[in-house]
C-alpha positions in Angstrom: 0.0 0.0 0.0 2.8 2.5 0.8 4.4 1.7 -2.5 1.1 2.5 -4.2 0.9 5.8 -2.3 4.4 6.7 -3.4 3.6 6.0 -7.0 0.5 8.0 -6.7 2.6 11.0 -5.4 5.0 10.6 -8.3 2.1 10.4 -10.6 0.6 13.6 -9.3 3.9 15.5 -9.4 4.6 14.3 -13.0 1.1 15.3 -14.0 1.5 18.7 -12.4 4.8 19.5 -13.9 3.9 18.1 -17.2 0.8 20.3 -17.2 2.9 23.4 -16.9 5.5 22.3 -19.4 3.0 21.4 -22.1 2.0 23.8 -24.8 -1.5 25.1 -24.9 -2.3 23.1 -28.0 -1.9 19.9 -26.0 -3.9 20.9 -22.9 -7.1 19.2 -23.7 -5.4 15.9 -24.6 -3.3 15.9 -21.5 -6.3 16.6 -19.3 -8.1 13.6 -20.6 -5.0 11.5 -20.1 -4.7 12.8 -16.5 -8.3 11.7 -15.8 -7.6 8.2 -17.1 -4.5 8.0 -14.9 -6.5 9.0 -11.8 -9.1 6.3 -12.6 -6.6 3.6 -13.1 -4.7 4.5 -10.0 -7.9 4.4 -7.9 -8.6 1.0 -9.3 -5.2 -0.2 -8.3 -5.4 1.2 -4.8 -9.0 0.1 -3.9 -9.6 -3.0 -5.9 -8.8 -5.3 -2.8 -11.7 -3.6 -1.0 -14.1 -4.1 -3.8 -13.2 -7.6 -4.9 -12.1 -9.3 -1.5 -14.5 -12.4 -1.9 -15.9 -14.6 0.9 -18.7 -17.1 1.5 -20.6 -17.8 4.8 -22.1 -21.1 5.7 -24.4 -21.8 8.6 -26.6 -24.7 9.8 -30.1 -24.3 11.4 -28.8 -26.6 14.2 -25.4 -28.1 15.0 -26.8 -30.9 17.2 -29.5 -33.1 15.7 -30.9 -36.6 15.9 -31.3 -39.1 13.2 -34.4 -38.3 11.2 -34.3 -34.6 12.0 -34.1 -31.9 9.3 -31.2 -29.5 9.1 -31.0 -26.4 6.8 -27.7 -25.3 5.3 -27.6 -21.6 4.2 -24.8 -19.8 2.4 -24.1 -16.3 1.1 -21.2 -15.3 -1.2 -20.0 -11.7 -0.9 -17.2 -9.3 -2.1 -16.6 -10.7 -5.6 -17.6 -8.9 -8.7 -20.1 -11.6 -9.5 -20.8 -15.2 -8.4 -20.2 -18.1 -10.8 -22.1 -20.6 -8.7 -21.6 -22.6 -5.4 -21.4 -26.3 -4.6 -22.3 -27.9 -1.3 -20.8 -31.3 -0.3 -20.6 -33.4 2.9 -18.2 -35.7 4.7 -19.3 -38.4 5.0 -20.8 -38.2 1.6 -24.6 -38.4 1.1 -25.6 -34.8 1.1 -25.0 -32.3 -1.8 -26.5 -29.2 -3.4 -25.6 -26.5 -5.8 -26.8 -23.0 -6.5 -26.0 -19.4 -6.8 -24.0 -17.1 -4.5 -26.9 -17.1 -2.0 -28.9 -20.2 -1.2 -30.1 -22.8 1.2 -30.8 -26.6 1.2 -32.7 -28.7 3.8 -31.6 -32.3 4.4 -33.0 -35.1 6.5 -30.3 -36.7 8.7 -29.8 -40.4 8.0 -26.8 -41.1 10.1 -27.5 -42.5 13.6 -24.5 -41.0 15.3 -21.2 -39.2 14.8 -20.6 -36.0 12.9 -21.1 -34.6 9.4 -19.1 -31.7 8.0 -20.7 -29.7 5.2 -18.4 -27.7 2.9 -19.4 -24.9 0.5 -17.2 -23.8 -2.5 -18.1 -20.8 -4.6 -16.5 -19.5 -7.8 -16.5 -15.8 -8.7 -15.4 -13.4 -11.5 -13.8 -10.0 -10.9 -14.8 -8.3 -14.1 -12.1 -9.4 -16.6 -8.4 -8.8 -16.9 -6.4 -5.7 -16.7 -4.5 -4.1 -13.9 -5.2 -6.2 -10.8 -7.5 -8.3 -12.8 -10.3 -8.2 -10.1 -8.1 -9.2 -7.2 -4.8 -8.1 -5.8 -1.9 -9.6 -7.7 -4.4 -11.5 -10.0 -4.1 -11.8 -13.6 -7.4 -13.4 -14.7 -10.0 -11.8 -12.5 -11.4 -15.2 -11.4 -11.2 -17.2 -8.1 -13.0 -19.4 -5.5 -13.8 -19.2 -1.8 -15.0 -21.9 0.6 -16.3 -22.5 4.1 -17.5 -25.3 6.2 -19.7 -26.2 9.2 -19.9 -29.4 11.3 -23.0 -30.8 12.9 -23.1 -33.5 15.6 -25.6 -36.3 15.3 -26.9 -37.3 18.8 -27.5 -41.0 19.4 -31.0 -41.9 20.7 -30.7 -44.3 23.7 -32.6 -47.6 23.4 -35.8 -48.3 25.2 -36.2 -51.3 27.6 -38.7 -52.8 30.0 -38.4 -55.8 32.2 -40.9 -58.5 33.2 -40.7 -60.6 36.3 -43.1 -62.6 38.4 -44.6 -60.7 41.3 -43.7 -63.5 43.8 -41.8 -66.7 43.9 -40.8 -69.3 46.5 -37.4 -70.0 47.8 -35.9 -72.8 45.8 -37.7 -71.9 42.6 -36.0 -70.7 39.4 -37.8 -67.8 37.7 -37.4 -66.2 34.3 -36.4 -62.6 34.0 -37.4 -61.3 30.5 -36.9 -57.9 28.8 -38.2 -56.1 25.8 -35.7 -53.7 24.2 -35.4 -51.8 20.9 -33.4 -48.9 19.4 -35.0 -46.4 17.1 -31.8 -45.4 15.3 -29.8 -48.6 15.5 -29.9 -52.0 17.1 -29.7 -53.4 20.6 -26.3 -55.1 21.2 -27.1 -56.6 24.7 -29.4 -56.6 27.7 -28.0 -57.1 31.2 -30.2 -58.1 34.1 -29.6 -56.9 37.7 -31.0 -58.1 41.0 -30.6 -55.9 44.0 -27.9 -54.0 42.2 -25.8 -57.0 41.1 -25.6 -58.3 37.6 -27.1 -61.8 37.3 -26.9 -62.4 33.5 -26.6 -61.0 30.0 -28.4 -61.9 26.8 -27.2 -60.6 23.4 -30.2 -61.6 21.2 -34.0 -61.3 21.4 -35.9 -62.6 23.2 -33.8 -61.3 26.1 -34.1 -63.7 29.0 -32.1 -65.1 32.0 -33.1 -67.7 34.6 -32.6 -66.6 38.2 -32.7 -69.1 41.1 -34.4 -67.8 44.3 -32.1 -68.7 47.1 -33.4 -66.6 50.0 -36.6 -64.9 51.1 -37.2 -61.2 50.9 -37.9 -58.6 48.1 -35.7 -58.8 45.0 -35.5 -55.6 43.0 -34.9 -56.3 39.3 -34.1 -54.0 36.3 -32.7 -54.5 32.8 -30.0 -52.4 31.2 -30.0 -52.2 27.4 -27.0 -51.1 25.3 -27.3 -50.2 21.6 -24.8 -50.5 18.8 -23.4 -47.1 19.5 -22.8 -47.7 23.2 -25.8 -45.7 24.5 -27.4 -47.4 27.5 -30.8 -47.2 29.2 -32.1 -48.8 32.4 -35.6 -50.1 32.6 -38.0 -49.2 35.5 -37.5 -51.6 38.4 -39.8 -54.5 39.2 -39.9 -56.4 42.5 -40.1 -60.1 43.2 -41.4 -61.1 46.6 -39.3 -64.1 47.5 -41.3 -66.3 49.9 -40.0 -68.9 52.3 -41.9 -72.2 52.5 -43.9 -72.9 55.7 -43.0 -75.7 58.0 -45.5 -78.4 59.0 -45.7 -81.8 60.8 -48.6 -84.2 61.4 -49.5 -86.5 64.3 -51.8 -89.5 64.2 -52.2 -92.7 66.3 -50.5 -95.8 65.0 -53.8 -97.7 65.0 -57.6 -97.4 65.4 -60.7 -99.5 65.3 -62.7 -99.5 62.1 -65.7 -97.3 62.7 -64.1 -95.3 65.5 -62.8 -91.7 65.2 -59.2 -90.8 65.8 -57.7 -87.3 66.0 -55.3 -86.1 63.3 -53.4 -83.0 64.3 -50.8 -80.7 62.6 -48.3 -78.1 63.7 -47.6 -75.4 61.1 -45.8 -72.0 61.0 -44.4 -69.5 58.5 -41.3 -67.5 59.1 -42.1 -64.6 56.7 -45.8 -64.6 56.7 -48.8 -66.6 58.1 -50.5 -69.9 57.5 -53.7 -69.6 55.5 -54.8 -73.2 55.8 -53.7 -76.8 56.5 -55.0 -79.7 54.5 -55.2 -83.3 55.7 -54.7 -86.1 53.2 -55.4 -89.8 53.7 -53.9 -92.1 51.1 -53.4 -89.2 48.7 -57.0 -87.8 49.0 -57.8 -84.6 50.8 -60.2 -85.3 53.6 -60.2 -82.0 55.5 -59.1 -78.3 55.3 -58.6 -76.3 58.5 -58.0 -72.5 58.2 -57.1 -71.6 61.8 -55.0 -73.1 64.6 -55.3 -75.6 66.2 -55.2 -77.6 63.1 -57.1 -80.8 63.9 -59.4 -83.3 62.2 -61.4 -86.1 63.8 -61.0 -88.9 61.2 -63.5 -91.8 61.2 -61.5 -95.0 60.2 -63.4 -96.4 57.3 -61.7 -99.8 56.7 -59.1 -102.3 57.8 -55.6 -101.6 56.6 -52.8 -99.0 56.6 -53.8 -95.3 56.1 -51.0 -92.9 55.1 -51.6 -89.5 56.7 -50.0 -86.3 55.3 -50.6 -82.6 56.2 -50.0 -79.8 53.7 -49.5 -76.2 54.9 -50.3 -73.3 52.6 -49.0 -69.8 53.6 -50.3 -66.4 52.8 -48.3 -66.3 49.5 -49.6 -69.6 48.3 -46.4 -71.6 49.0 -47.1 -75.2 50.0 -45.1 -77.6 52.1 -46.0 -81.3 52.9 -45.3 -83.0 56.2 -43.6 -86.3 56.6 -46.2 -89.1 56.5 -47.6 -91.1 59.4 -49.2 -94.5 59.2 -52.5 -95.3 60.8 -53.6 -99.0 61.0 -57.3 -99.6 60.6 -58.1 -102.6 62.8 -60.9 -105.1 62.6 -63.4 -104.3 65.4 -63.7 -108.0 66.6 -61.6 -109.1 69.5 -58.9 -111.7 68.9 -59.0 -115.2 70.4 -57.7 -115.8 73.9 -54.0 -116.9 73.9 -53.3 -120.5 74.7 -50.4 -122.4 76.2 -49.5 -120.0 79.0 -46.5 -121.6 80.5 -44.4 -120.9 83.7 -42.4 -123.3 85.8 -44.4 -124.5 88.8 -41.5 -124.1 91.2 -38.1 -122.7 91.0 -35.1 -122.5 93.3 -33.6 -119.7 91.2 -34.7 -116.1 90.9 -34.9 -116.1 87.0 -37.4 -118.0 84.8 -39.3 -117.6 81.5 -43.1 -117.0 80.8 -44.4 -117.7 77.3 -47.7 -118.4 75.4 -49.1 -119.2 72.0 -50.4 -116.7 69.4 -54.0 -115.7 69.2 -56.1 -115.8 66.0 -57.6 -112.6 64.6 -56.1 -109.1 64.6 -53.8 -108.5 67.5 -52.2 -105.2 68.4 -50.8 -106.2 71.8 -50.6 -109.0 74.3 -51.2 -107.8 77.9 -49.4 -109.9 80.7 -50.3 -109.6 84.4 -48.4 -110.7 87.4 -50.4 -111.0 90.6 -53.0 -108.7 89.0 -50.7 -106.0 87.8 -49.9 -105.3 84.1 -46.2 -105.9 83.5 -46.1 -106.0 79.7 -48.2 -104.8 76.7 -46.7 -105.4 73.3 -46.6 -107.9 70.5 -44.0 -110.2 72.3 -45.3 -113.6 73.4 -42.7 -114.3 76.1 -41.0 -112.6 79.0 -38.0 -113.4 81.2 -38.7 -112.7 84.9 -36.1 -112.0 87.5 -37.6 -111.7 91.0 -35.8 -110.9 94.2 -38.0 -112.5 96.7 -39.3 -116.0 97.4 -43.0 -116.6 97.2 -45.9 -117.5 94.9 -46.4 -115.5 91.7 -49.5 -115.9 89.5 -49.6 -115.0 85.8 -52.3 -114.5 83.1 -52.4 -113.0 79.6 -54.9 -111.7 77.0 -54.8 -110.6 73.4 -56.1 -107.1 72.3 -57.2 -105.5 69.0 -57.1 -101.9 69.9 -59.6 -101.5 72.7 -61.2 -104.9 72.0 -59.5 -107.6 74.0 -60.0 -111.3 74.6 -60.6 -112.8 78.0 -57.6 -113.5 80.2 -56.3 -117.0 80.3 -56.5 -118.9 83.5 -53.9 -118.1 86.0 -50.7 -120.2 86.3 -48.4 -119.8 89.3 -44.9 -120.4 90.2 -43.5 -120.9 93.7 -40.0 -119.6 94.2 -38.2 -121.3 97.1 -34.6 -120.7 96.7 -31.9 -122.9 98.4 -29.5 -120.8 100.4 -26.0 -122.0 100.8 -24.1 -120.7 103.8 -20.4 -120.5 103.4 -18.1 -120.6 106.5 -14.5 -120.3 107.2 -12.3 -123.0 108.7 -13.6 -122.3 112.1 -17.2 -122.7 111.0 -18.0 -119.1 111.1 -20.7 -118.1 108.4 -19.1 -115.8 105.8 -21.5 -115.5 102.8 -24.9 -116.8 101.5 -25.6 -117.8 97.9 -28.6 -119.2 96.1 -28.7 -122.3 94.0 -27.2 -120.5 91.0 -24.3 -119.2 93.1 -25.6 -115.7 93.3 -24.5 -114.0 96.5 -27.4 -113.0 98.7 
């Protein structure tokens, strides 16, 4: 610029002095030449201001989602005239062309990342000549460019989880999830129980099996991850994990057909309450009791073994069966009287054996009496007696079928009269006494 000013001064001085040196006949010609020089010098000095070309490029939004619309606008300025503009993108897929001022609206197809839009415009400066339309130019033509980058926001996936509302300890339940991604795909779904990951599934249907090992509430949610790494947690669901109740049943070992016996159960629930207890005989339910005490008076219908079971059901519907008990249904007729009751008639020892023969009919116990007192009631048909004193002992026995019993046998007796041996020393002094079996008395 300083150089141009210096030239301009030289030009003025030259023109001034030339003006005074020229003859009057050349005045008009020189004045015209002087005007042309002024115009050319102004063009040289100020052409950068007139022809400094540029183009602006803007986007209606620089952060968009897939499927959104974005408008690119451009405006070329400074050049003598525009020779057209071209809009391109990186990655490719979007393009437009137009004049020095224009706009184009695109629908975003990418799911994530960035897209850079670039505009390039050509211009003309009005032809050749000094400066040629731009400083230092020779042709009067050129191009300008600009760019703008937009970011494509990734839409997180959607996910929901499904679980049973309650389950029992020891069960295995299915945790399932529904997941989708509007601008991509779901790469995996992770399942969490009480904050800890319990499984991952990478393909639909998304599912894991979860064993219930303890009672209490289990809070479950699913976490979906899409192909671009975006994650979303589902709303939580709760599984009520229920402990089984405990139950035991009690029944007599036998009963007479036609009579009633009491079946009772004891039941409790550690994390709730007992809603009912069901009594089963040989696999068939015979009674349901909804409150404690859990009892059923069962009429024995027939002869034979009856298997008794109680099932407790708690407030969450969990069921637990008791161990079984056997109840023998007994024929109501009494068995025959035992025969062959045998005891030694006399004995010089303190030990002896009592025995008898089996009765016919149903027998639940043999009852043996000594001197009128019951000393044995079971299915044994013999007894070894050891008595400390001499004397007469009378025995009788009967057979029973529940509460129905035969008559007692006739009494048989034994007289114990032990021989006592007196042992002395060499001088004849008594030292010890023994019985006939050598037992010291």
